[in-house]
DSSP file (Angstrom, degrees, kcal/mol; ACC not computed):
  #  RESIDUE AA STRUCTURE BP1 BP2  ACC     N-H-->O    O-->H-N    N-H-->O    O-->H-N    TCO  KAPPA ALPHA  PHI   PSI    X-CA   Y-CA   Z-CA
    1    1 A M              0   0    0      0, 0.0     2,-0.1     0, 0.0     0, 0.0   0.000 360.0 360.0 360.0 132.1    0.0    0.0    0.0
    2    2 A S        -     0   0    0      1,-0.1     2,-0.2     0, 0.0    19,-0.1  -0.450 360.0-100.6 -83.2 156.9    1.4    3.4   -1.0
    3    3 A R        -     0   0    0     -2,-0.1     2,-0.3    17,-0.1    -1,-0.1  -0.514  35.7-141.7 -74.9 140.0    1.6    6.3    1.4
    4    4 A T        -     0   0    0     -2,-0.2     2,-0.3    14,-0.0    16,-0.2  -0.719   6.2-144.5-102.5 156.4   -1.1    9.0    1.1
    5    5 A R  E     -A   19   0A   0     14,-3.3    14,-2.3    -2,-0.3     2,-0.4  -0.902  10.1-135.5-117.9 147.6   -0.7   12.7    1.4
    6    6 A T  E     -A   18   0A   0     -2,-0.3    36,-2.9    12,-0.2     2,-0.4  -0.853  16.3-166.6-104.7 139.6   -3.2   15.2    2.9
    7    7 A Y  E     -AB  17  41A   0     10,-2.8    10,-2.1    -2,-0.4     2,-0.4  -0.977   6.4-153.3-126.1 138.0   -4.0   18.5    1.2
    8    8 A R  E     -AB  16  40A   0     32,-2.7    32,-2.5    -2,-0.4     8,-0.2  -0.911  24.2-106.9-119.1 141.1   -5.8   21.4    2.9
    9    9 A C  E  >  - B   0  39A   0      6,-2.3     4,-1.4    -2,-0.4    30,-0.2  -0.413  20.5-151.9 -62.9 128.1   -8.0   24.1    1.4
   10   10 A L  T  4 S+     0   0    0     28,-2.4    -1,-0.1    -2,-0.2    29,-0.1   0.611  90.5  55.6 -79.0 -11.4   -6.1   27.5    1.5
   11   11 A N  T  4 S+     0   0    0     27,-0.2    -1,-0.1    24,-0.1    28,-0.0   0.949 128.1   9.6 -83.5 -56.5   -9.4   29.4    1.6
   12   12 A C  T  4 S-     0   0    0      3,-0.1    -2,-0.2     0, 0.0    -1,-0.0   0.671  82.2-146.7 -98.5 -18.8  -11.1   27.9    4.7
   13   13 A L  S  < S+     0   0    0     -4,-1.4    -3,-0.1     2,-0.1    26,-0.0   0.564  79.9  86.6  61.0  11.3   -8.2   25.8    6.0
   14   14 A D        +     0   0    0     -6,-0.0     2,-0.1     2,-0.0    -1,-0.1   0.829  64.8  77.7-103.6 -46.3  -10.8   23.2    7.2
   15   15 A A        -     0   0    0     -6,-0.0    -6,-2.3    -7,-0.0     2,-0.3  -0.412  58.1-176.4 -72.6 139.3  -11.4   20.9    4.3
   16   16 A T  E     -A    8   0A   0     -8,-0.2     2,-0.3    -2,-0.1    -8,-0.2  -0.950  11.3-170.5-131.8 154.2   -8.9   18.2    3.5
   17   17 A V  E     -A    7   0A   0    -10,-2.1   -10,-2.8    -2,-0.3     2,-0.4  -0.966  14.8-140.6-135.5 153.8   -8.5   15.6    0.8
   18   18 A T  E     +A    6   0A   0     -2,-0.3     2,-0.3   -12,-0.2   -12,-0.2  -0.920  19.3 179.0-117.0 145.6   -6.0   12.7    0.7
   19   19 A R  E     -A    5   0A   0    -14,-2.3   -14,-3.3    -2,-0.4    -2,-0.0  -0.948  35.9-126.1-139.9 158.4   -4.3   11.5   -2.4
   20   20 A S  S    S+     0   0    0     -2,-0.3     2,-0.3   -16,-0.2   -17,-0.1   0.303  88.4  73.8 -90.2   9.9   -1.7    8.7   -3.2
   21   21 A F  S    S-     0   0    0    -16,-0.1     2,-0.6   -19,-0.1   -16,-0.3  -0.831  75.6-128.4-121.2 162.5    0.7   11.2   -4.8
   22   22 A D        +     0   0    0     -2,-0.3     2,-0.3   -18,-0.1    -2,-0.0  -0.937  42.8 140.3-115.9 113.2    3.0   13.8   -3.5
   23   23 A T        -     0   0    0     -2,-0.6     3,-0.1     1,-0.1    18,-0.1  -0.913  59.6-109.3-141.4 167.1    2.8   17.3   -4.9
   24   24 A S  S    S-     0   0    0     -2,-0.3    17,-2.7     1,-0.2     2,-0.3   0.857  91.6 -24.7 -69.5 -33.7    3.0   20.8   -3.4
   25   25 A H  E     -C   40   0A   0     15,-0.3     2,-0.3   -18,-0.1    15,-0.2  -0.981  52.1-147.9-165.1 168.4   -0.7   21.5   -4.1
   26   26 A L  E     -C   39   0A   0     13,-2.1    13,-4.1    -2,-0.3     2,-0.4  -0.964  19.2-129.2-141.8 159.4   -3.7   20.7   -6.2
   27   27 A S  E     +C   38   0A   0     -2,-0.3     2,-0.3    11,-0.3    11,-0.2  -0.930  42.3 131.4-115.5 134.6   -6.6   22.7   -7.3
   28   28 A R  E     -C   37   0A   0      9,-2.5     9,-2.7    -2,-0.4     2,-0.4  -0.975  60.5 -76.9-166.5 167.3  -10.2   21.7   -6.8
   29   29 A T  E     -C   36   0A   0     -2,-0.3     7,-0.3     7,-0.3     6,-0.1  -0.643  50.7-123.8 -76.8 128.9  -13.6   22.9   -5.6
   30   30 A C     >  -     0   0    0      5,-3.0     4,-1.5    -2,-0.4    -1,-0.1  -0.586   9.9-151.9 -76.3 127.2  -13.7   22.8   -1.9
   31   31 A P  T  4 S+     0   0    0      0, 0.0    -1,-0.1     0, 0.0    -2,-0.0   0.692  94.4  46.6 -71.4 -16.4  -16.5   20.7   -0.5
   32   32 A N  T  4 S+     0   0    0      3,-0.1    -2,-0.0     1,-0.0    -3,-0.0   0.925 127.9  16.9 -90.0 -54.0  -16.6   22.9    2.6
   33   33 A C  T  4 S-     0   0    0      2,-0.2     3,-0.1   -18,-0.0    -1,-0.0   0.563  92.7-129.8-101.5 -10.3  -16.5   26.5    1.4
   34   34 A G     <  +     0   0    0     -4,-1.5     2,-0.2     1,-0.3    -5,-0.0   0.415  61.8 129.8  81.0  -2.3  -17.5   26.0   -2.2
   35   35 A S        -     0   0    0     -6,-0.1    -5,-3.0     1,-0.1     2,-0.9  -0.569  67.8-116.9 -86.3 149.8  -14.6   27.9   -3.8
   36   36 A F  E     + C   0  29A   0     -7,-0.3     2,-0.3    -2,-0.2    -7,-0.3  -0.778  61.6 161.5 -79.9 110.6  -12.4   26.6   -6.5
   37   37 A E  E     - C   0  28A   0     -9,-2.7    -9,-2.5    -2,-0.9     2,-0.4  -0.828  47.0 -99.3-138.0 163.2   -9.2   26.7   -4.5
   38   38 A R  E     - C   0  27A   0     -2,-0.3   -28,-2.4   -11,-0.2     2,-0.6  -0.729  29.6-152.6 -83.1 131.3   -5.7   25.5   -4.1
   39   39 A F  E     -BC   9  26A   0    -13,-4.1   -13,-2.1    -2,-0.4   -30,-0.3  -0.946  17.5-148.1-104.7 117.7   -5.3   22.7   -1.6
   40   40 A A  E     -BC   8  25A   0    -32,-2.5   -32,-2.7    -2,-0.6   -15,-0.3  -0.599  23.9 -96.5 -91.2 147.3   -1.8   22.8   -0.2
   41   41 A N  E >>  -B    7   0A   0    -17,-2.7     4,-1.8    -2,-0.2     3,-1.1  -0.335  34.8-122.9 -54.7 135.6    0.2   19.8    0.9
   42   42 A E  H 3> S+     0   0    0    -36,-2.9     4,-2.8     1,-0.3     5,-0.2   0.813 111.5  61.1 -57.4 -32.2   -0.2   19.4    4.7
   43   43 A A  H 3> S+     0   0    0    -37,-0.3     4,-1.9     2,-0.2    -1,-0.3   0.875 105.1  48.6 -62.4 -36.0    3.6   19.6    5.2
   44   44 A V  H <> S+     0   0    0     -3,-1.1     4,-2.7     2,-0.2    -2,-0.2   0.921 111.5  48.9 -68.1 -44.6    3.5   23.1    3.7
   45   45 A I  H  X S+     0   0    0     -4,-1.8     4,-2.8     1,-0.2     5,-0.2   0.910 110.5  51.1 -62.2 -42.7    0.6   24.1    5.9
   46   46 A E  H  X S+     0   0    0     -4,-2.8     4,-2.0     2,-0.2    -1,-0.2   0.910 111.9  46.8 -61.3 -42.2    2.4   22.8    9.0
   47   47 A R  H  X S+     0   0    0     -4,-1.9     4,-2.4     2,-0.2    -2,-0.2   0.919 112.2  50.9 -65.9 -42.9    5.5   24.8    8.0
   48   48 A F  H  X S+     0   0    0     -4,-2.7     4,-2.3     1,-0.2    -2,-0.2   0.931 111.2  47.5 -58.3 -48.5    3.4   27.9    7.4
   49   49 A E  H  X S+     0   0    0     -4,-2.8     4,-2.1     1,-0.2    -1,-0.2   0.861 110.9  52.4 -63.9 -35.8    1.7   27.6   10.8
   50   50 A S  H  X S+     0   0    0     -4,-2.0     4,-1.9    -5,-0.2    -1,-0.2   0.913 111.0  46.4 -65.0 -43.1    5.1   27.1   12.5
   51   51 A L  H  < S+     0   0    0     -4,-2.4    -2,-0.2     1,-0.2    -1,-0.2   0.862 111.8  51.5 -68.2 -36.0    6.5   30.2   10.9
   52   52 A E  H  < S+     0   0    0     -4,-2.3    -2,-0.2     1,-0.2    -1,-0.2   0.899 111.7  47.0 -65.8 -40.9    3.3   32.2   11.9
   53   53 A A  H  < S+     0   0    0     -4,-2.1    -2,-0.2     1,-0.3    -1,-0.2   0.841 131.9  18.5 -69.8 -34.3    3.6   31.0   15.5
   54   54 A S  S  < S-     0   0    0     -4,-1.9    -1,-0.3    -5,-0.2    -2,-0.1  -0.693  86.4-149.7-139.5  82.6    7.3   31.8   15.7
   55   55 A P        -     0   0    0      0, 0.0    -3,-0.1     0, 0.0     2,-0.1  -0.204  27.5-105.0 -58.0 140.8    8.3   34.3   12.9
   56   56 A P    > > -     0   0    0      0, 0.0     3,-0.6     0, 0.0     5,-0.5  -0.395  16.3-145.0 -67.7 140.9   11.9   33.8   11.6
   57   57 A A  T 3 5S+     0   0    0      1,-0.2     0, 0.0    -2,-0.1     0, 0.0   0.703  91.8  71.8 -76.9 -20.1   14.3   36.5   12.8
   58   58 A D  T 3 5S+     0   0    0      2,-0.0     2,-0.3    29,-0.0    -1,-0.2   0.714 104.6  30.7 -72.4 -21.8   16.2   36.4    9.5
   59   59 A I  T < 5S-     0   0    0     -3,-0.6     2,-1.9    28,-0.1     3,-0.2  -0.929  88.3-104.1-135.3 160.4   13.5   38.0    7.4
   60   60 A D  T >>5 +     0   0    0     -2,-0.3     3,-1.5     1,-0.2     4,-0.5  -0.577  44.7 176.3 -82.3  78.0   10.8   40.6    8.0
   61   61 A W  G >4<S+     0   0    0     -2,-1.9     3,-1.3    -5,-0.5    -1,-0.2   0.827  70.3  60.3 -56.4 -39.5    8.0   38.0    8.1
   62   62 A D  G 34 S+     0   0    0      1,-0.3    -1,-0.3    -3,-0.2    -2,-0.1   0.726  96.6  61.2 -67.1 -21.5    5.2   40.5    8.9
   63   63 A R  G <4 S+     0   0    0     -3,-1.5    -1,-0.3     2,-0.1    -2,-0.2   0.689  87.6  93.6 -76.8 -17.8    5.8   42.5    5.7
   64   64 A L  S << S-     0   0    0     -3,-1.3     2,-0.1    -4,-0.5    24,-0.0  -0.488  76.6-125.4 -78.0 144.7    5.0   39.5    3.6
   65   65 A E     >  -     0   0    0     -2,-0.2     4,-2.4     1,-0.1     3,-0.2  -0.434  33.2-101.8 -78.2 163.0    1.5   38.9    2.3
   66   66 A R  H  > S+     0   0    0      1,-0.2     4,-2.4     2,-0.2     5,-0.2   0.894 122.8  51.6 -55.2 -45.0   -0.2   35.6    3.1
   67   67 A R  H  > S+     0   0    0      1,-0.2     4,-1.9     2,-0.2    -1,-0.2   0.887 110.3  49.4 -61.6 -39.4    0.5   34.2   -0.4
   68   68 A E  H  > S+     0   0    0     -3,-0.2     4,-2.3     2,-0.2    -1,-0.2   0.899 109.9  51.3 -66.4 -40.1    4.2   35.1   -0.1
   69   69 A K  H  X S+     0   0    0     -4,-2.4     4,-2.6     1,-0.2    -2,-0.2   0.906 109.5  50.2 -62.0 -41.7    4.4   33.4    3.3
   70   70 A L  H  X S+     0   0    0     -4,-2.4     4,-2.5     2,-0.2    -1,-0.2   0.873 108.6  52.5 -65.1 -36.6    2.8   30.3    1.8
   71   71 A L  H  X S+     0   0    0     -4,-1.9     4,-2.4     2,-0.2    -2,-0.2   0.923 110.5  47.2 -64.4 -44.0    5.4   30.3   -1.0
   72   72 A V  H  X S+     0   0    0     -4,-2.3     4,-2.5     2,-0.2     5,-0.2   0.937 112.9  49.5 -61.1 -46.1    8.3   30.5    1.5
   73   73 A A  H  X S+     0   0    0     -4,-2.6     4,-2.4     1,-0.2    -2,-0.2   0.891 110.3  51.2 -60.5 -39.8    6.7   27.7    3.6
   74   74 A E  H  X S+     0   0    0     -4,-2.5     4,-2.1     2,-0.2    -1,-0.2   0.919 111.2  46.8 -63.9 -43.8    6.3   25.6    0.4
   75   75 A R  H  X S+     0   0    0     -4,-2.4     4,-1.4     1,-0.2     6,-0.6   0.888 114.6  47.2 -66.5 -38.8   10.0   26.1   -0.5
   76   76 A L  H  < S+     0   0    0     -4,-2.5    -1,-0.2     1,-0.2    -2,-0.2   0.884 117.0  42.9 -69.0 -37.8   11.2   25.3    3.0
   77   77 A A  H  < S+     0   0    0     -4,-2.4    -2,-0.2    -5,-0.2    -1,-0.2   0.797 125.3  30.6 -78.4 -28.8    9.0   22.2    3.3
   78   78 A R  H  < S+     0   0    0     -4,-2.1     2,-0.2    -5,-0.2    -2,-0.2   0.420 117.4  40.9-118.2   0.4    9.6   20.8   -0.2
   79   79 A T  S  < S-     0   0    0     -4,-1.4     0, 0.0    -5,-0.2     0, 0.0  -0.718  87.1 -99.9-132.9-173.8   13.1   21.8   -1.2
   80   80 A D  S    S+     0   0    0     -2,-0.2    -4,-0.1     2,-0.0    -5,-0.1   0.232  77.1 126.6 -94.5  14.5   16.5   22.1    0.4
   81   81 A K        -     0   0    0     -6,-0.6     2,-0.3     2,-0.0    -2,-0.2  -0.347  45.6-152.3 -70.5 153.3   16.2   25.9    0.9
   82   82 A E    >   -     0   0    0     -2,-0.0     3,-2.4     1,-0.0     4,-0.2  -0.823  32.2-102.0-121.4 163.4   16.7   27.5    4.3
   83   83 A I  G >  S+     0   0    0      1,-0.3     3,-1.6    -2,-0.3    -2,-0.0   0.809 119.0  63.7 -58.2 -31.6   15.2   30.7    5.6
   84   84 A G  G 3  S+     0   0    0      1,-0.3    -1,-0.3   -25,-0.0    -3,-0.0   0.615  88.7  71.1 -67.9 -12.0   18.4   32.5    5.0
   85   85 A D  G <  S+     0   0    0     -3,-2.4     2,-0.3     2,-0.0    -1,-0.3   0.527  87.8  80.5 -80.4  -5.6   18.0   31.9    1.3
   86   86 A F    <   -     0   0    0     -3,-1.6     2,-0.4    -4,-0.2   -14,-0.0  -0.802  59.0-165.4-107.7 144.7   15.1   34.4    1.1
   87   87 A D        -     0   0    0     -2,-0.3     2,-0.7   -28,-0.1   -28,-0.1  -0.975  16.1-139.5-123.6 140.7   15.1   38.2    0.9
   88   88 A V        -     0   0    0     -2,-0.4     2,-0.2   -24,-0.0     3,-0.1  -0.898  26.3-156.1 -97.6 119.5   12.3   40.6    1.6
   89   89 A V        -     0   0    0     -2,-0.7    -2,-0.0     1,-0.2     0, 0.0  -0.549  27.8 -79.7 -95.8 162.3   12.4   43.3   -1.0
   90   90 A G        -     0   0    0     -2,-0.2    -1,-0.2     1,-0.1     0, 0.0  -0.093  25.5-141.7 -58.5 155.3   10.9   46.8   -0.6
   91   91 A D        -     0   0    0     -3,-0.1    -1,-0.1     0, 0.0    -2,-0.0   0.204  54.4 -93.4-103.0  13.5    7.3   47.5   -1.2
   92   92 A G  S >  S+     0   0    0      1,-0.0     3,-1.4     0, 0.0    -2,-0.1   0.317  99.6 112.6  94.1  -9.0    7.7   50.8   -3.0
   93   93 A S  T 3   +     0   0    0      1,-0.3     4,-0.1     4,-0.0    -3,-0.0   0.659  68.5  66.2 -72.7 -13.3    7.4   52.9    0.2
   94   94 A D  T 3  S+     0   0    0      2,-0.1    -1,-0.3     3,-0.0     3,-0.1   0.589  78.9 106.2 -81.7  -9.9   11.0   53.9   -0.1
   95   95 A E  S <  S-     0   0    0     -3,-1.4     2,-0.0     1,-0.1     0, 0.0  -0.362  84.3 -95.3 -69.6 149.7   10.4   55.8   -3.3
   96   96 A A        -     0   0    0      1,-0.1    -1,-0.1     2,-0.1    -2,-0.1  -0.350  37.8-109.8 -65.2 143.3   10.4   59.5   -3.2
   97   97 A D    >   -     0   0    0      1,-0.2     3,-1.9     4,-0.1    -1,-0.1  -0.642  22.0-142.3 -72.9 121.1    7.0   61.2   -2.7
   98   98 A P  T 3  S+     0   0    0      0, 0.0    -1,-0.2     0, 0.0    -2,-0.1   0.730 100.2  51.2 -62.6 -19.7    6.3   63.0   -6.0
   99   99 A G  T 3  S+     0   0    0      2,-0.1     2,-0.2    -3,-0.0    -2,-0.0   0.523  90.2 100.6 -92.0  -6.0    4.8   65.9   -4.1
  100  100 A A  S <  S-     0   0    0     -3,-1.9     2,-0.3     1,-0.1    -4,-0.0  -0.488  76.2-115.7 -82.0 149.6    7.7   66.4   -1.8
  101  101 A E              0   0    0     -2,-0.2    -4,-0.1     1,-0.1    -1,-0.1  -0.603 360.0 360.0 -82.2 145.0   10.3   69.1   -2.3
  102  102 A A              0   0    0     -2,-0.3    -1,-0.1     0, 0.0    -2,-0.0   0.427 360.0 360.0 -86.9 360.0   13.8   67.9   -3.1
C-alpha cells in the first residue's frame, strides 16, 4: 500500500483531501467553502503555521502577504532551501514622494 498525502484548502483551512501522490498543491472545488481553491500539501501548511507562530528573525516576516508566506513555507517544506535563502524586498514605500520638495 502506498503512502497517502493530505492536502488542505487554503481558503477555509478546514477541508482536507487525501491522495496517493506527493505534490506541493492541487486545485479543486472545496466541499466545505465551495470555492475553486488551491489545496496545499499538509507539510506546507504545517511549516506555514510554525512560521506564523514563531516568525523567523532572518527576514521581516510581517511584511510578507499571506501568499508570499505560503510560498516561503512551500519552498522550505519541499526543497533544500533554508530561511536565509530568502530576501524581503521593498514594497515601494522607499520611493520619493512625487509631491515632496527635493
